N, C-alpha and C positions, 0 to 999 in steps of 0.2 A: 940151383939153390945151394947155399954153402952147407958144408958138412956139419958145422957147429949149430945150426937153427933146429929147433925141436919140430916134430912132426905135427901137421894141422889136424884138428879133430874131424871125425867123419860127419857128413851132412846128415840131418835128421830124416827119418823115414816116415812117410806119410802113408797111412792105410785108409782106403775108402770102402764103405760097405758095398757088397755086391748088389747089383740092381736086380728087382724081382719083377716078373711079368704080372700085371694086374689084369684079371679077366674083364672082359667088356661089360659095362654096367647096363641093366635093363631098365627102361623108363617105367617109373611108378604110375600106376592108373589112378585117375581122379573120380573114378565111378564109385560113389559111396551109397548107391541106392540100396533100399532095404532087400531087394532081390539078391544083389551081390553079397550083401552082408550075411544073408541067410545061406547063400551057397557056400560061403567061407566059414560058416559055423559060429557066427557072433551071437552071444547070448542075449543082448539087448538091441532091438532093431531101432534105427534112427527114425523118429516121428517128424513129419513135415508140418510146421506151425502155420496156421491160417484159419479162415473161416469167420463166422459171424462174431464170435466172442472176441477175437483179436480186433476185428474192425470196430466194435463197440468200446473196447479198452482204449484203443488209439483216439477215438472221438472223445472219450471222457478226459483223457489227459490234455488234449488240445483245447477242449471247450468246457472245462469244469466250472469255471466262474459263471458262464452264461447258463449252464444247466441248473446250477443252484438257484440263480435268480428266477429262472422259469418255474422251478419247483415251488419256491416261496410264494411267487405270484398266484400259482394254481392253488396252494393251500389257503392264501388270504381270500381268494375268490370263493372257495368252498365255504369258508367260515362266514363270509359276508352273505352268501346266499342262504346258509342255514339260519343265520340270525334274522334275516328278513322274513324268511318263512315262519319263524317261530317268534316274531317280534312281540306279539301280544303276550305269550307266555313268559318271555324273558323280562318284558317290562313289569308284568304283574309280580314276578318273583323278585325283581329288584326292589319294587315298592315295599313288598313284604319284608325283605331283609332290611331295608332302610328304616322302616317303622320299627322293627324289633331293636335295632342298633340304636336308634334315637331314644327309644323308651329305656333301654338299658343305661345310655349316657346320662339321661335325666335323673335316673334312679341313684346313680353313683355320684351325683353332685355337680354335673356339668349342665344342667338346665339353666337357662337365663332367668335369674330371679331379681336382678337389680339393673337399672338404667340411670345413668348420671348424664344429665344434659346441662351444658353451660353455654353462655353467650346469647341468650334468648332476650330480646327486648320487644320486637315487633311480631314475633312468631309464637303461636300457642304451643305448649308442650304436647297437647293432644294431637296436633297436626304432624309433629315430628314422630311421636310414638306410632301413629298410623303408617307414616312412610317408612319406618323401619321394618314393618310387617312381621313382628314378632308374635307367634301364636303359642298356645298351650303346648308344652312339650319341646319347644325349640331349645337346642343346645348351643353352647358357645363354640363347640368343635365343628358343627356343621353350619354354622351362620355365616353367610356370604356377605362380608363387610363391603365389598366393592359394588355389589348390586344395591345394597341398602344405601350407600352413600349416594349413588346416582338418584335414587328416589327421593332422598331427603333434599338434594339440591334442585329438584324440580319445584319445590315450594317457592312462590314467587318473591318471598321476602328474603331468602337465603342465597348468599353469594357462593359460599363454599362450606363444606362440612368435613370433618375428620372423625372416623369411628375406630376405636380401639377396643380389643378384647382384653379384659383382665380376668384370667382364669381363677377360679373355675366357673364363675357364674355372673360376671358383670360386664356391662358394655359402657364405655365411656364415649360420650358424643360431645364434640366441640363445634360450635356453630359460628360462622361469620355472617352477619347480616348485611344486606344492601343498605347504603346510606340514603335516607329519604331526603330529597332536595326541595320538594314543595308539596302543598296540598291541593288536590284537584276535586272540585265539587261539581257534580253532574247528576242529574235525575234524582236529586234529593239526598245522595250519598256523598260523603267526603272521603277520598282515598289518599294515601301517601304515594308519591311517585318518585322514581329514581332519576338519575341524570338523563336517561333516554326517554323519560316521560311515560314509562310503564308502570302501572299500578302495582304496589308490592304489599300493601296492607291497609286496613281501615285506620283512618286518622282518629286521634283521641285528643283530650284537652291537653295532654302534655306536649303535643305538637303544635300548639297554637302560635309558636314563634316563627313558623315556616311560612313563606310567601303562599298566598291563596290565589289560585286561578279557577275561573268559572267558565263553563260553557263547553260545547261540543268542539272537539279538536284542540282544546286548550292544553291538554297534557303533552301532545306531540311538539308543540311549539313554546312550551312554558320556559324552559331554561334559557332560550335565546332572548326572549322578551324580559325575563328577570334580570339577565346580565346587562341589558341596555339600560333599564331603569336604574340599576344599581350605580351606573356611572354618575348619577346625579343624586347625591344624599338629600338635597333639599326637597326633592320630589317624593321621597320615601318616608318622610317623617310621619305623616298621618295617612298613609296609604293603606287601604283595607284589602283590596283585591284587584287582580287584573282580570277583566272580562273579555272573553273571545267572543266576537260577534259574527255569526254566519261563517265561522272558520275562515274569515278574510282579514279582519282587522281587530284592533284592541281598544278597550276603554279602560281608563284609570278611575277606580272608584275609591273615594276618600271617606274616612269615618264621618266626616261633617255632612255627608250626603252629596258632596260636589262629585260630578262625573265629567271627565275630560275624554272627549271623542278624538281618537287619533286617526290619521289617514291610513288607507290601505297600503300606500307606497310613501317613502319619504319619512319613515318613522324616526330615524335618527335626527333628521333636521327638525321635526315637530318637537321632539323631546328637548333639543337644544333651545328652541325658541321658548318653550314653556319654562325652562329652567331660568332663562334670562328675565321673563316676566316676573317670576317668583322672586328673584334677586332684587329687581328694580322696584317692583309694585306690590309684592306680597299677594299675588293674585289668588293664590289658594286659600289665604285666610279671608278673602273677601266674602261678602254675603251673596254668594252665587250658587246656583244648583247645577249649572251646565256651562262648559266651555267647549266650543266646537271648533276643532282644528282639522277637519276633514279635507278642506280645500286649502291647497298650498297658498301661503302668503296672506291668508285671511284667518281672522279669528272672530268668532261670535260668541257672545256671552248672554246668559239669561240670569237675571236676579232672582233670589229666592222669594217665592210668594209666601206670605204669612197671613194667618187669619186676621190679625189686627189691621193689616193693610187693606183688606177687603171692606172693612167697616167704615 
């Protein structure tokens, strides 16, 4: 190395800590039994969890919903059994309470004092009032309008009814009656019938413009026959009634006294021929009291017999 170069710095010194000998470790015991704890002087011994309470607690957590349903069902059964055993006492008590409450409601102004009925033509007001079932002490609060409406609609002449409460003391009843289609005379009484042939109310003078059918079974077949005859206006001009004979066939009865006997079958054809005879020969205005058309393709007539003809 040349004499002129500077001296190199000394290398750094590394110091390491001296190693210490560690004594051998003893394994820890896992025995935590109460006996060991007591032998070591522990103040609170460890309690082992278990037994019936723990089992019930676990079952409650897992089956809580099912248990609640079972309890509710048991309570309901007990209540039902108690009500059945004491049903007479409970019913009597409810009746007493209901009577007291009804009386109080009537006293404070909720008693039914006024009934307004509109839409009546064939039906009597007394029949509607009876069907409503209103008694002394009935109140608007406790009145069942649904049940009353069903009773009113059972009246033969009524198609539908609407009942409305107007508090505190009024009932509004609106009636829609069935439409009468004809008059049916049987056994000396004349009834109005609807489209099905069912009687709905007694006939009066005001119903004189409706067709008249006579005889047993006439009501059930009235509308079919009336519709057939109405096809021929010339046959209805002086027509007084349609007479059902033995519930098998029809006779046409005119105000002049003429009777036309129609067949049991082939009525449409017979009416068509009779209409032709009327148009061509005015047979219905002839001096006849009987035209027999009961046999197809044949017509028999009987002239009217008068007293002067016998002399």
